[in-house]
C-alpha positions in Angstrom: 82.7 244.1 63.2 85.0 242.9 65.7 88.6 245.0 66.7 91.3 245.2 68.1 93.3 247.1 70.8 94.1 250.0 68.5 90.0 250.3 67.2 91.2 248.7 63.9 89.3 245.9 62.4 90.2 242.5 61.9 90.1 242.1 58.8 92.3 245.4 58.7 94.7 243.9 60.5 95.4 241.4 58.3 95.3 243.1 55.2 97.4 246.0 55.9 99.9 245.3 53.2 101.9 248.6 54.7 104.0 247.0 56.8 106.6 245.0 54.5 106.9 242.4 57.2 107.3 239.3 55.4 105.7 237.5 58.6 102.5 239.5 57.8 102.8 238.8 53.8 103.1 235.1 55.3 100.4 235.9 57.7 98.3 237.6 54.8 98.3 234.4 52.4 98.1 231.7 55.2 95.2 232.8 57.4 92.8 233.3 54.5 93.4 229.9 52.8 93.3 227.9 56.0 90.0 229.6 56.5 88.8 228.7 53.0 90.3 225.6 53.8 88.3 224.4 57.0 85.1 225.9 55.1 82.7 222.3 55.2 81.5 222.0 51.0 78.9 219.0 50.5 80.8 216.6 48.6 77.2 215.0 46.5 78.9 211.5 45.9 79.4 207.5 47.7 81.4 204.9 47.9 81.6 202.0 45.1 80.6 198.8 46.5 81.8 196.7 44.1 85.3 196.6 45.0 86.5 199.9 42.5 87.7 200.8 46.1 90.3 198.7 46.7 91.5 199.3 42.5 91.4 203.2 43.4 94.0 201.9 46.7 96.0 199.2 45.1 96.9 201.0 41.7 98.2 204.7 43.2 100.5 202.4 45.5 101.9 199.9 43.7 102.8 203.2 41.1 104.3 205.1 44.0 106.2 201.9 44.6 107.3 201.5 41.2 107.6 204.9 40.6 110.2 205.4 43.9 112.6 201.9 42.0 112.9 203.5 39.7 114.6 206.6 41.0 116.6 205.1 43.4 117.5 201.4 41.5 120.8 202.3 40.4 121.7 203.2 43.8 120.2 200.1 45.4 121.9 197.5 42.8 125.2 199.4 43.8 125.0 199.2 47.3 123.9 194.9 46.9 126.6 194.4 44.6 128.9 196.3 47.2 127.2 194.0 49.9 127.9 191.5 47.6 131.6 192.1 47.3 132.3 192.5 50.2 130.5 189.2 51.5 132.5 186.6 48.9 135.8 188.8 50.4 136.3 190.4 47.1 137.0 194.1 47.4 136.8 196.3 43.8 141.0 197.6 43.0 139.0 201.6 42.7 136.7 202.6 45.0 133.3 204.1 43.1 134.2 208.2 43.8 130.4 209.8 43.0 
């Protein structure tokens, strides 16, 4: 088993929780999760050649664009309205304070 300069195993150092240091706690969580994500797991699947990939890419993209529009539509409308008023030369009587 691998040991450090103090004779403790690496697992003892990584999972030693009596220190109470936030950095050590983050390392204790982050390192095992990272190692778990790096483990290669074979995927028993195939790519469908019938055009399903296009649908699988296009539909989530369109859904994300639609969601962003729904979130920011009011802000975009207000900005366009203000820009058009400035281009026409008619400023609003009172500025909107939000």
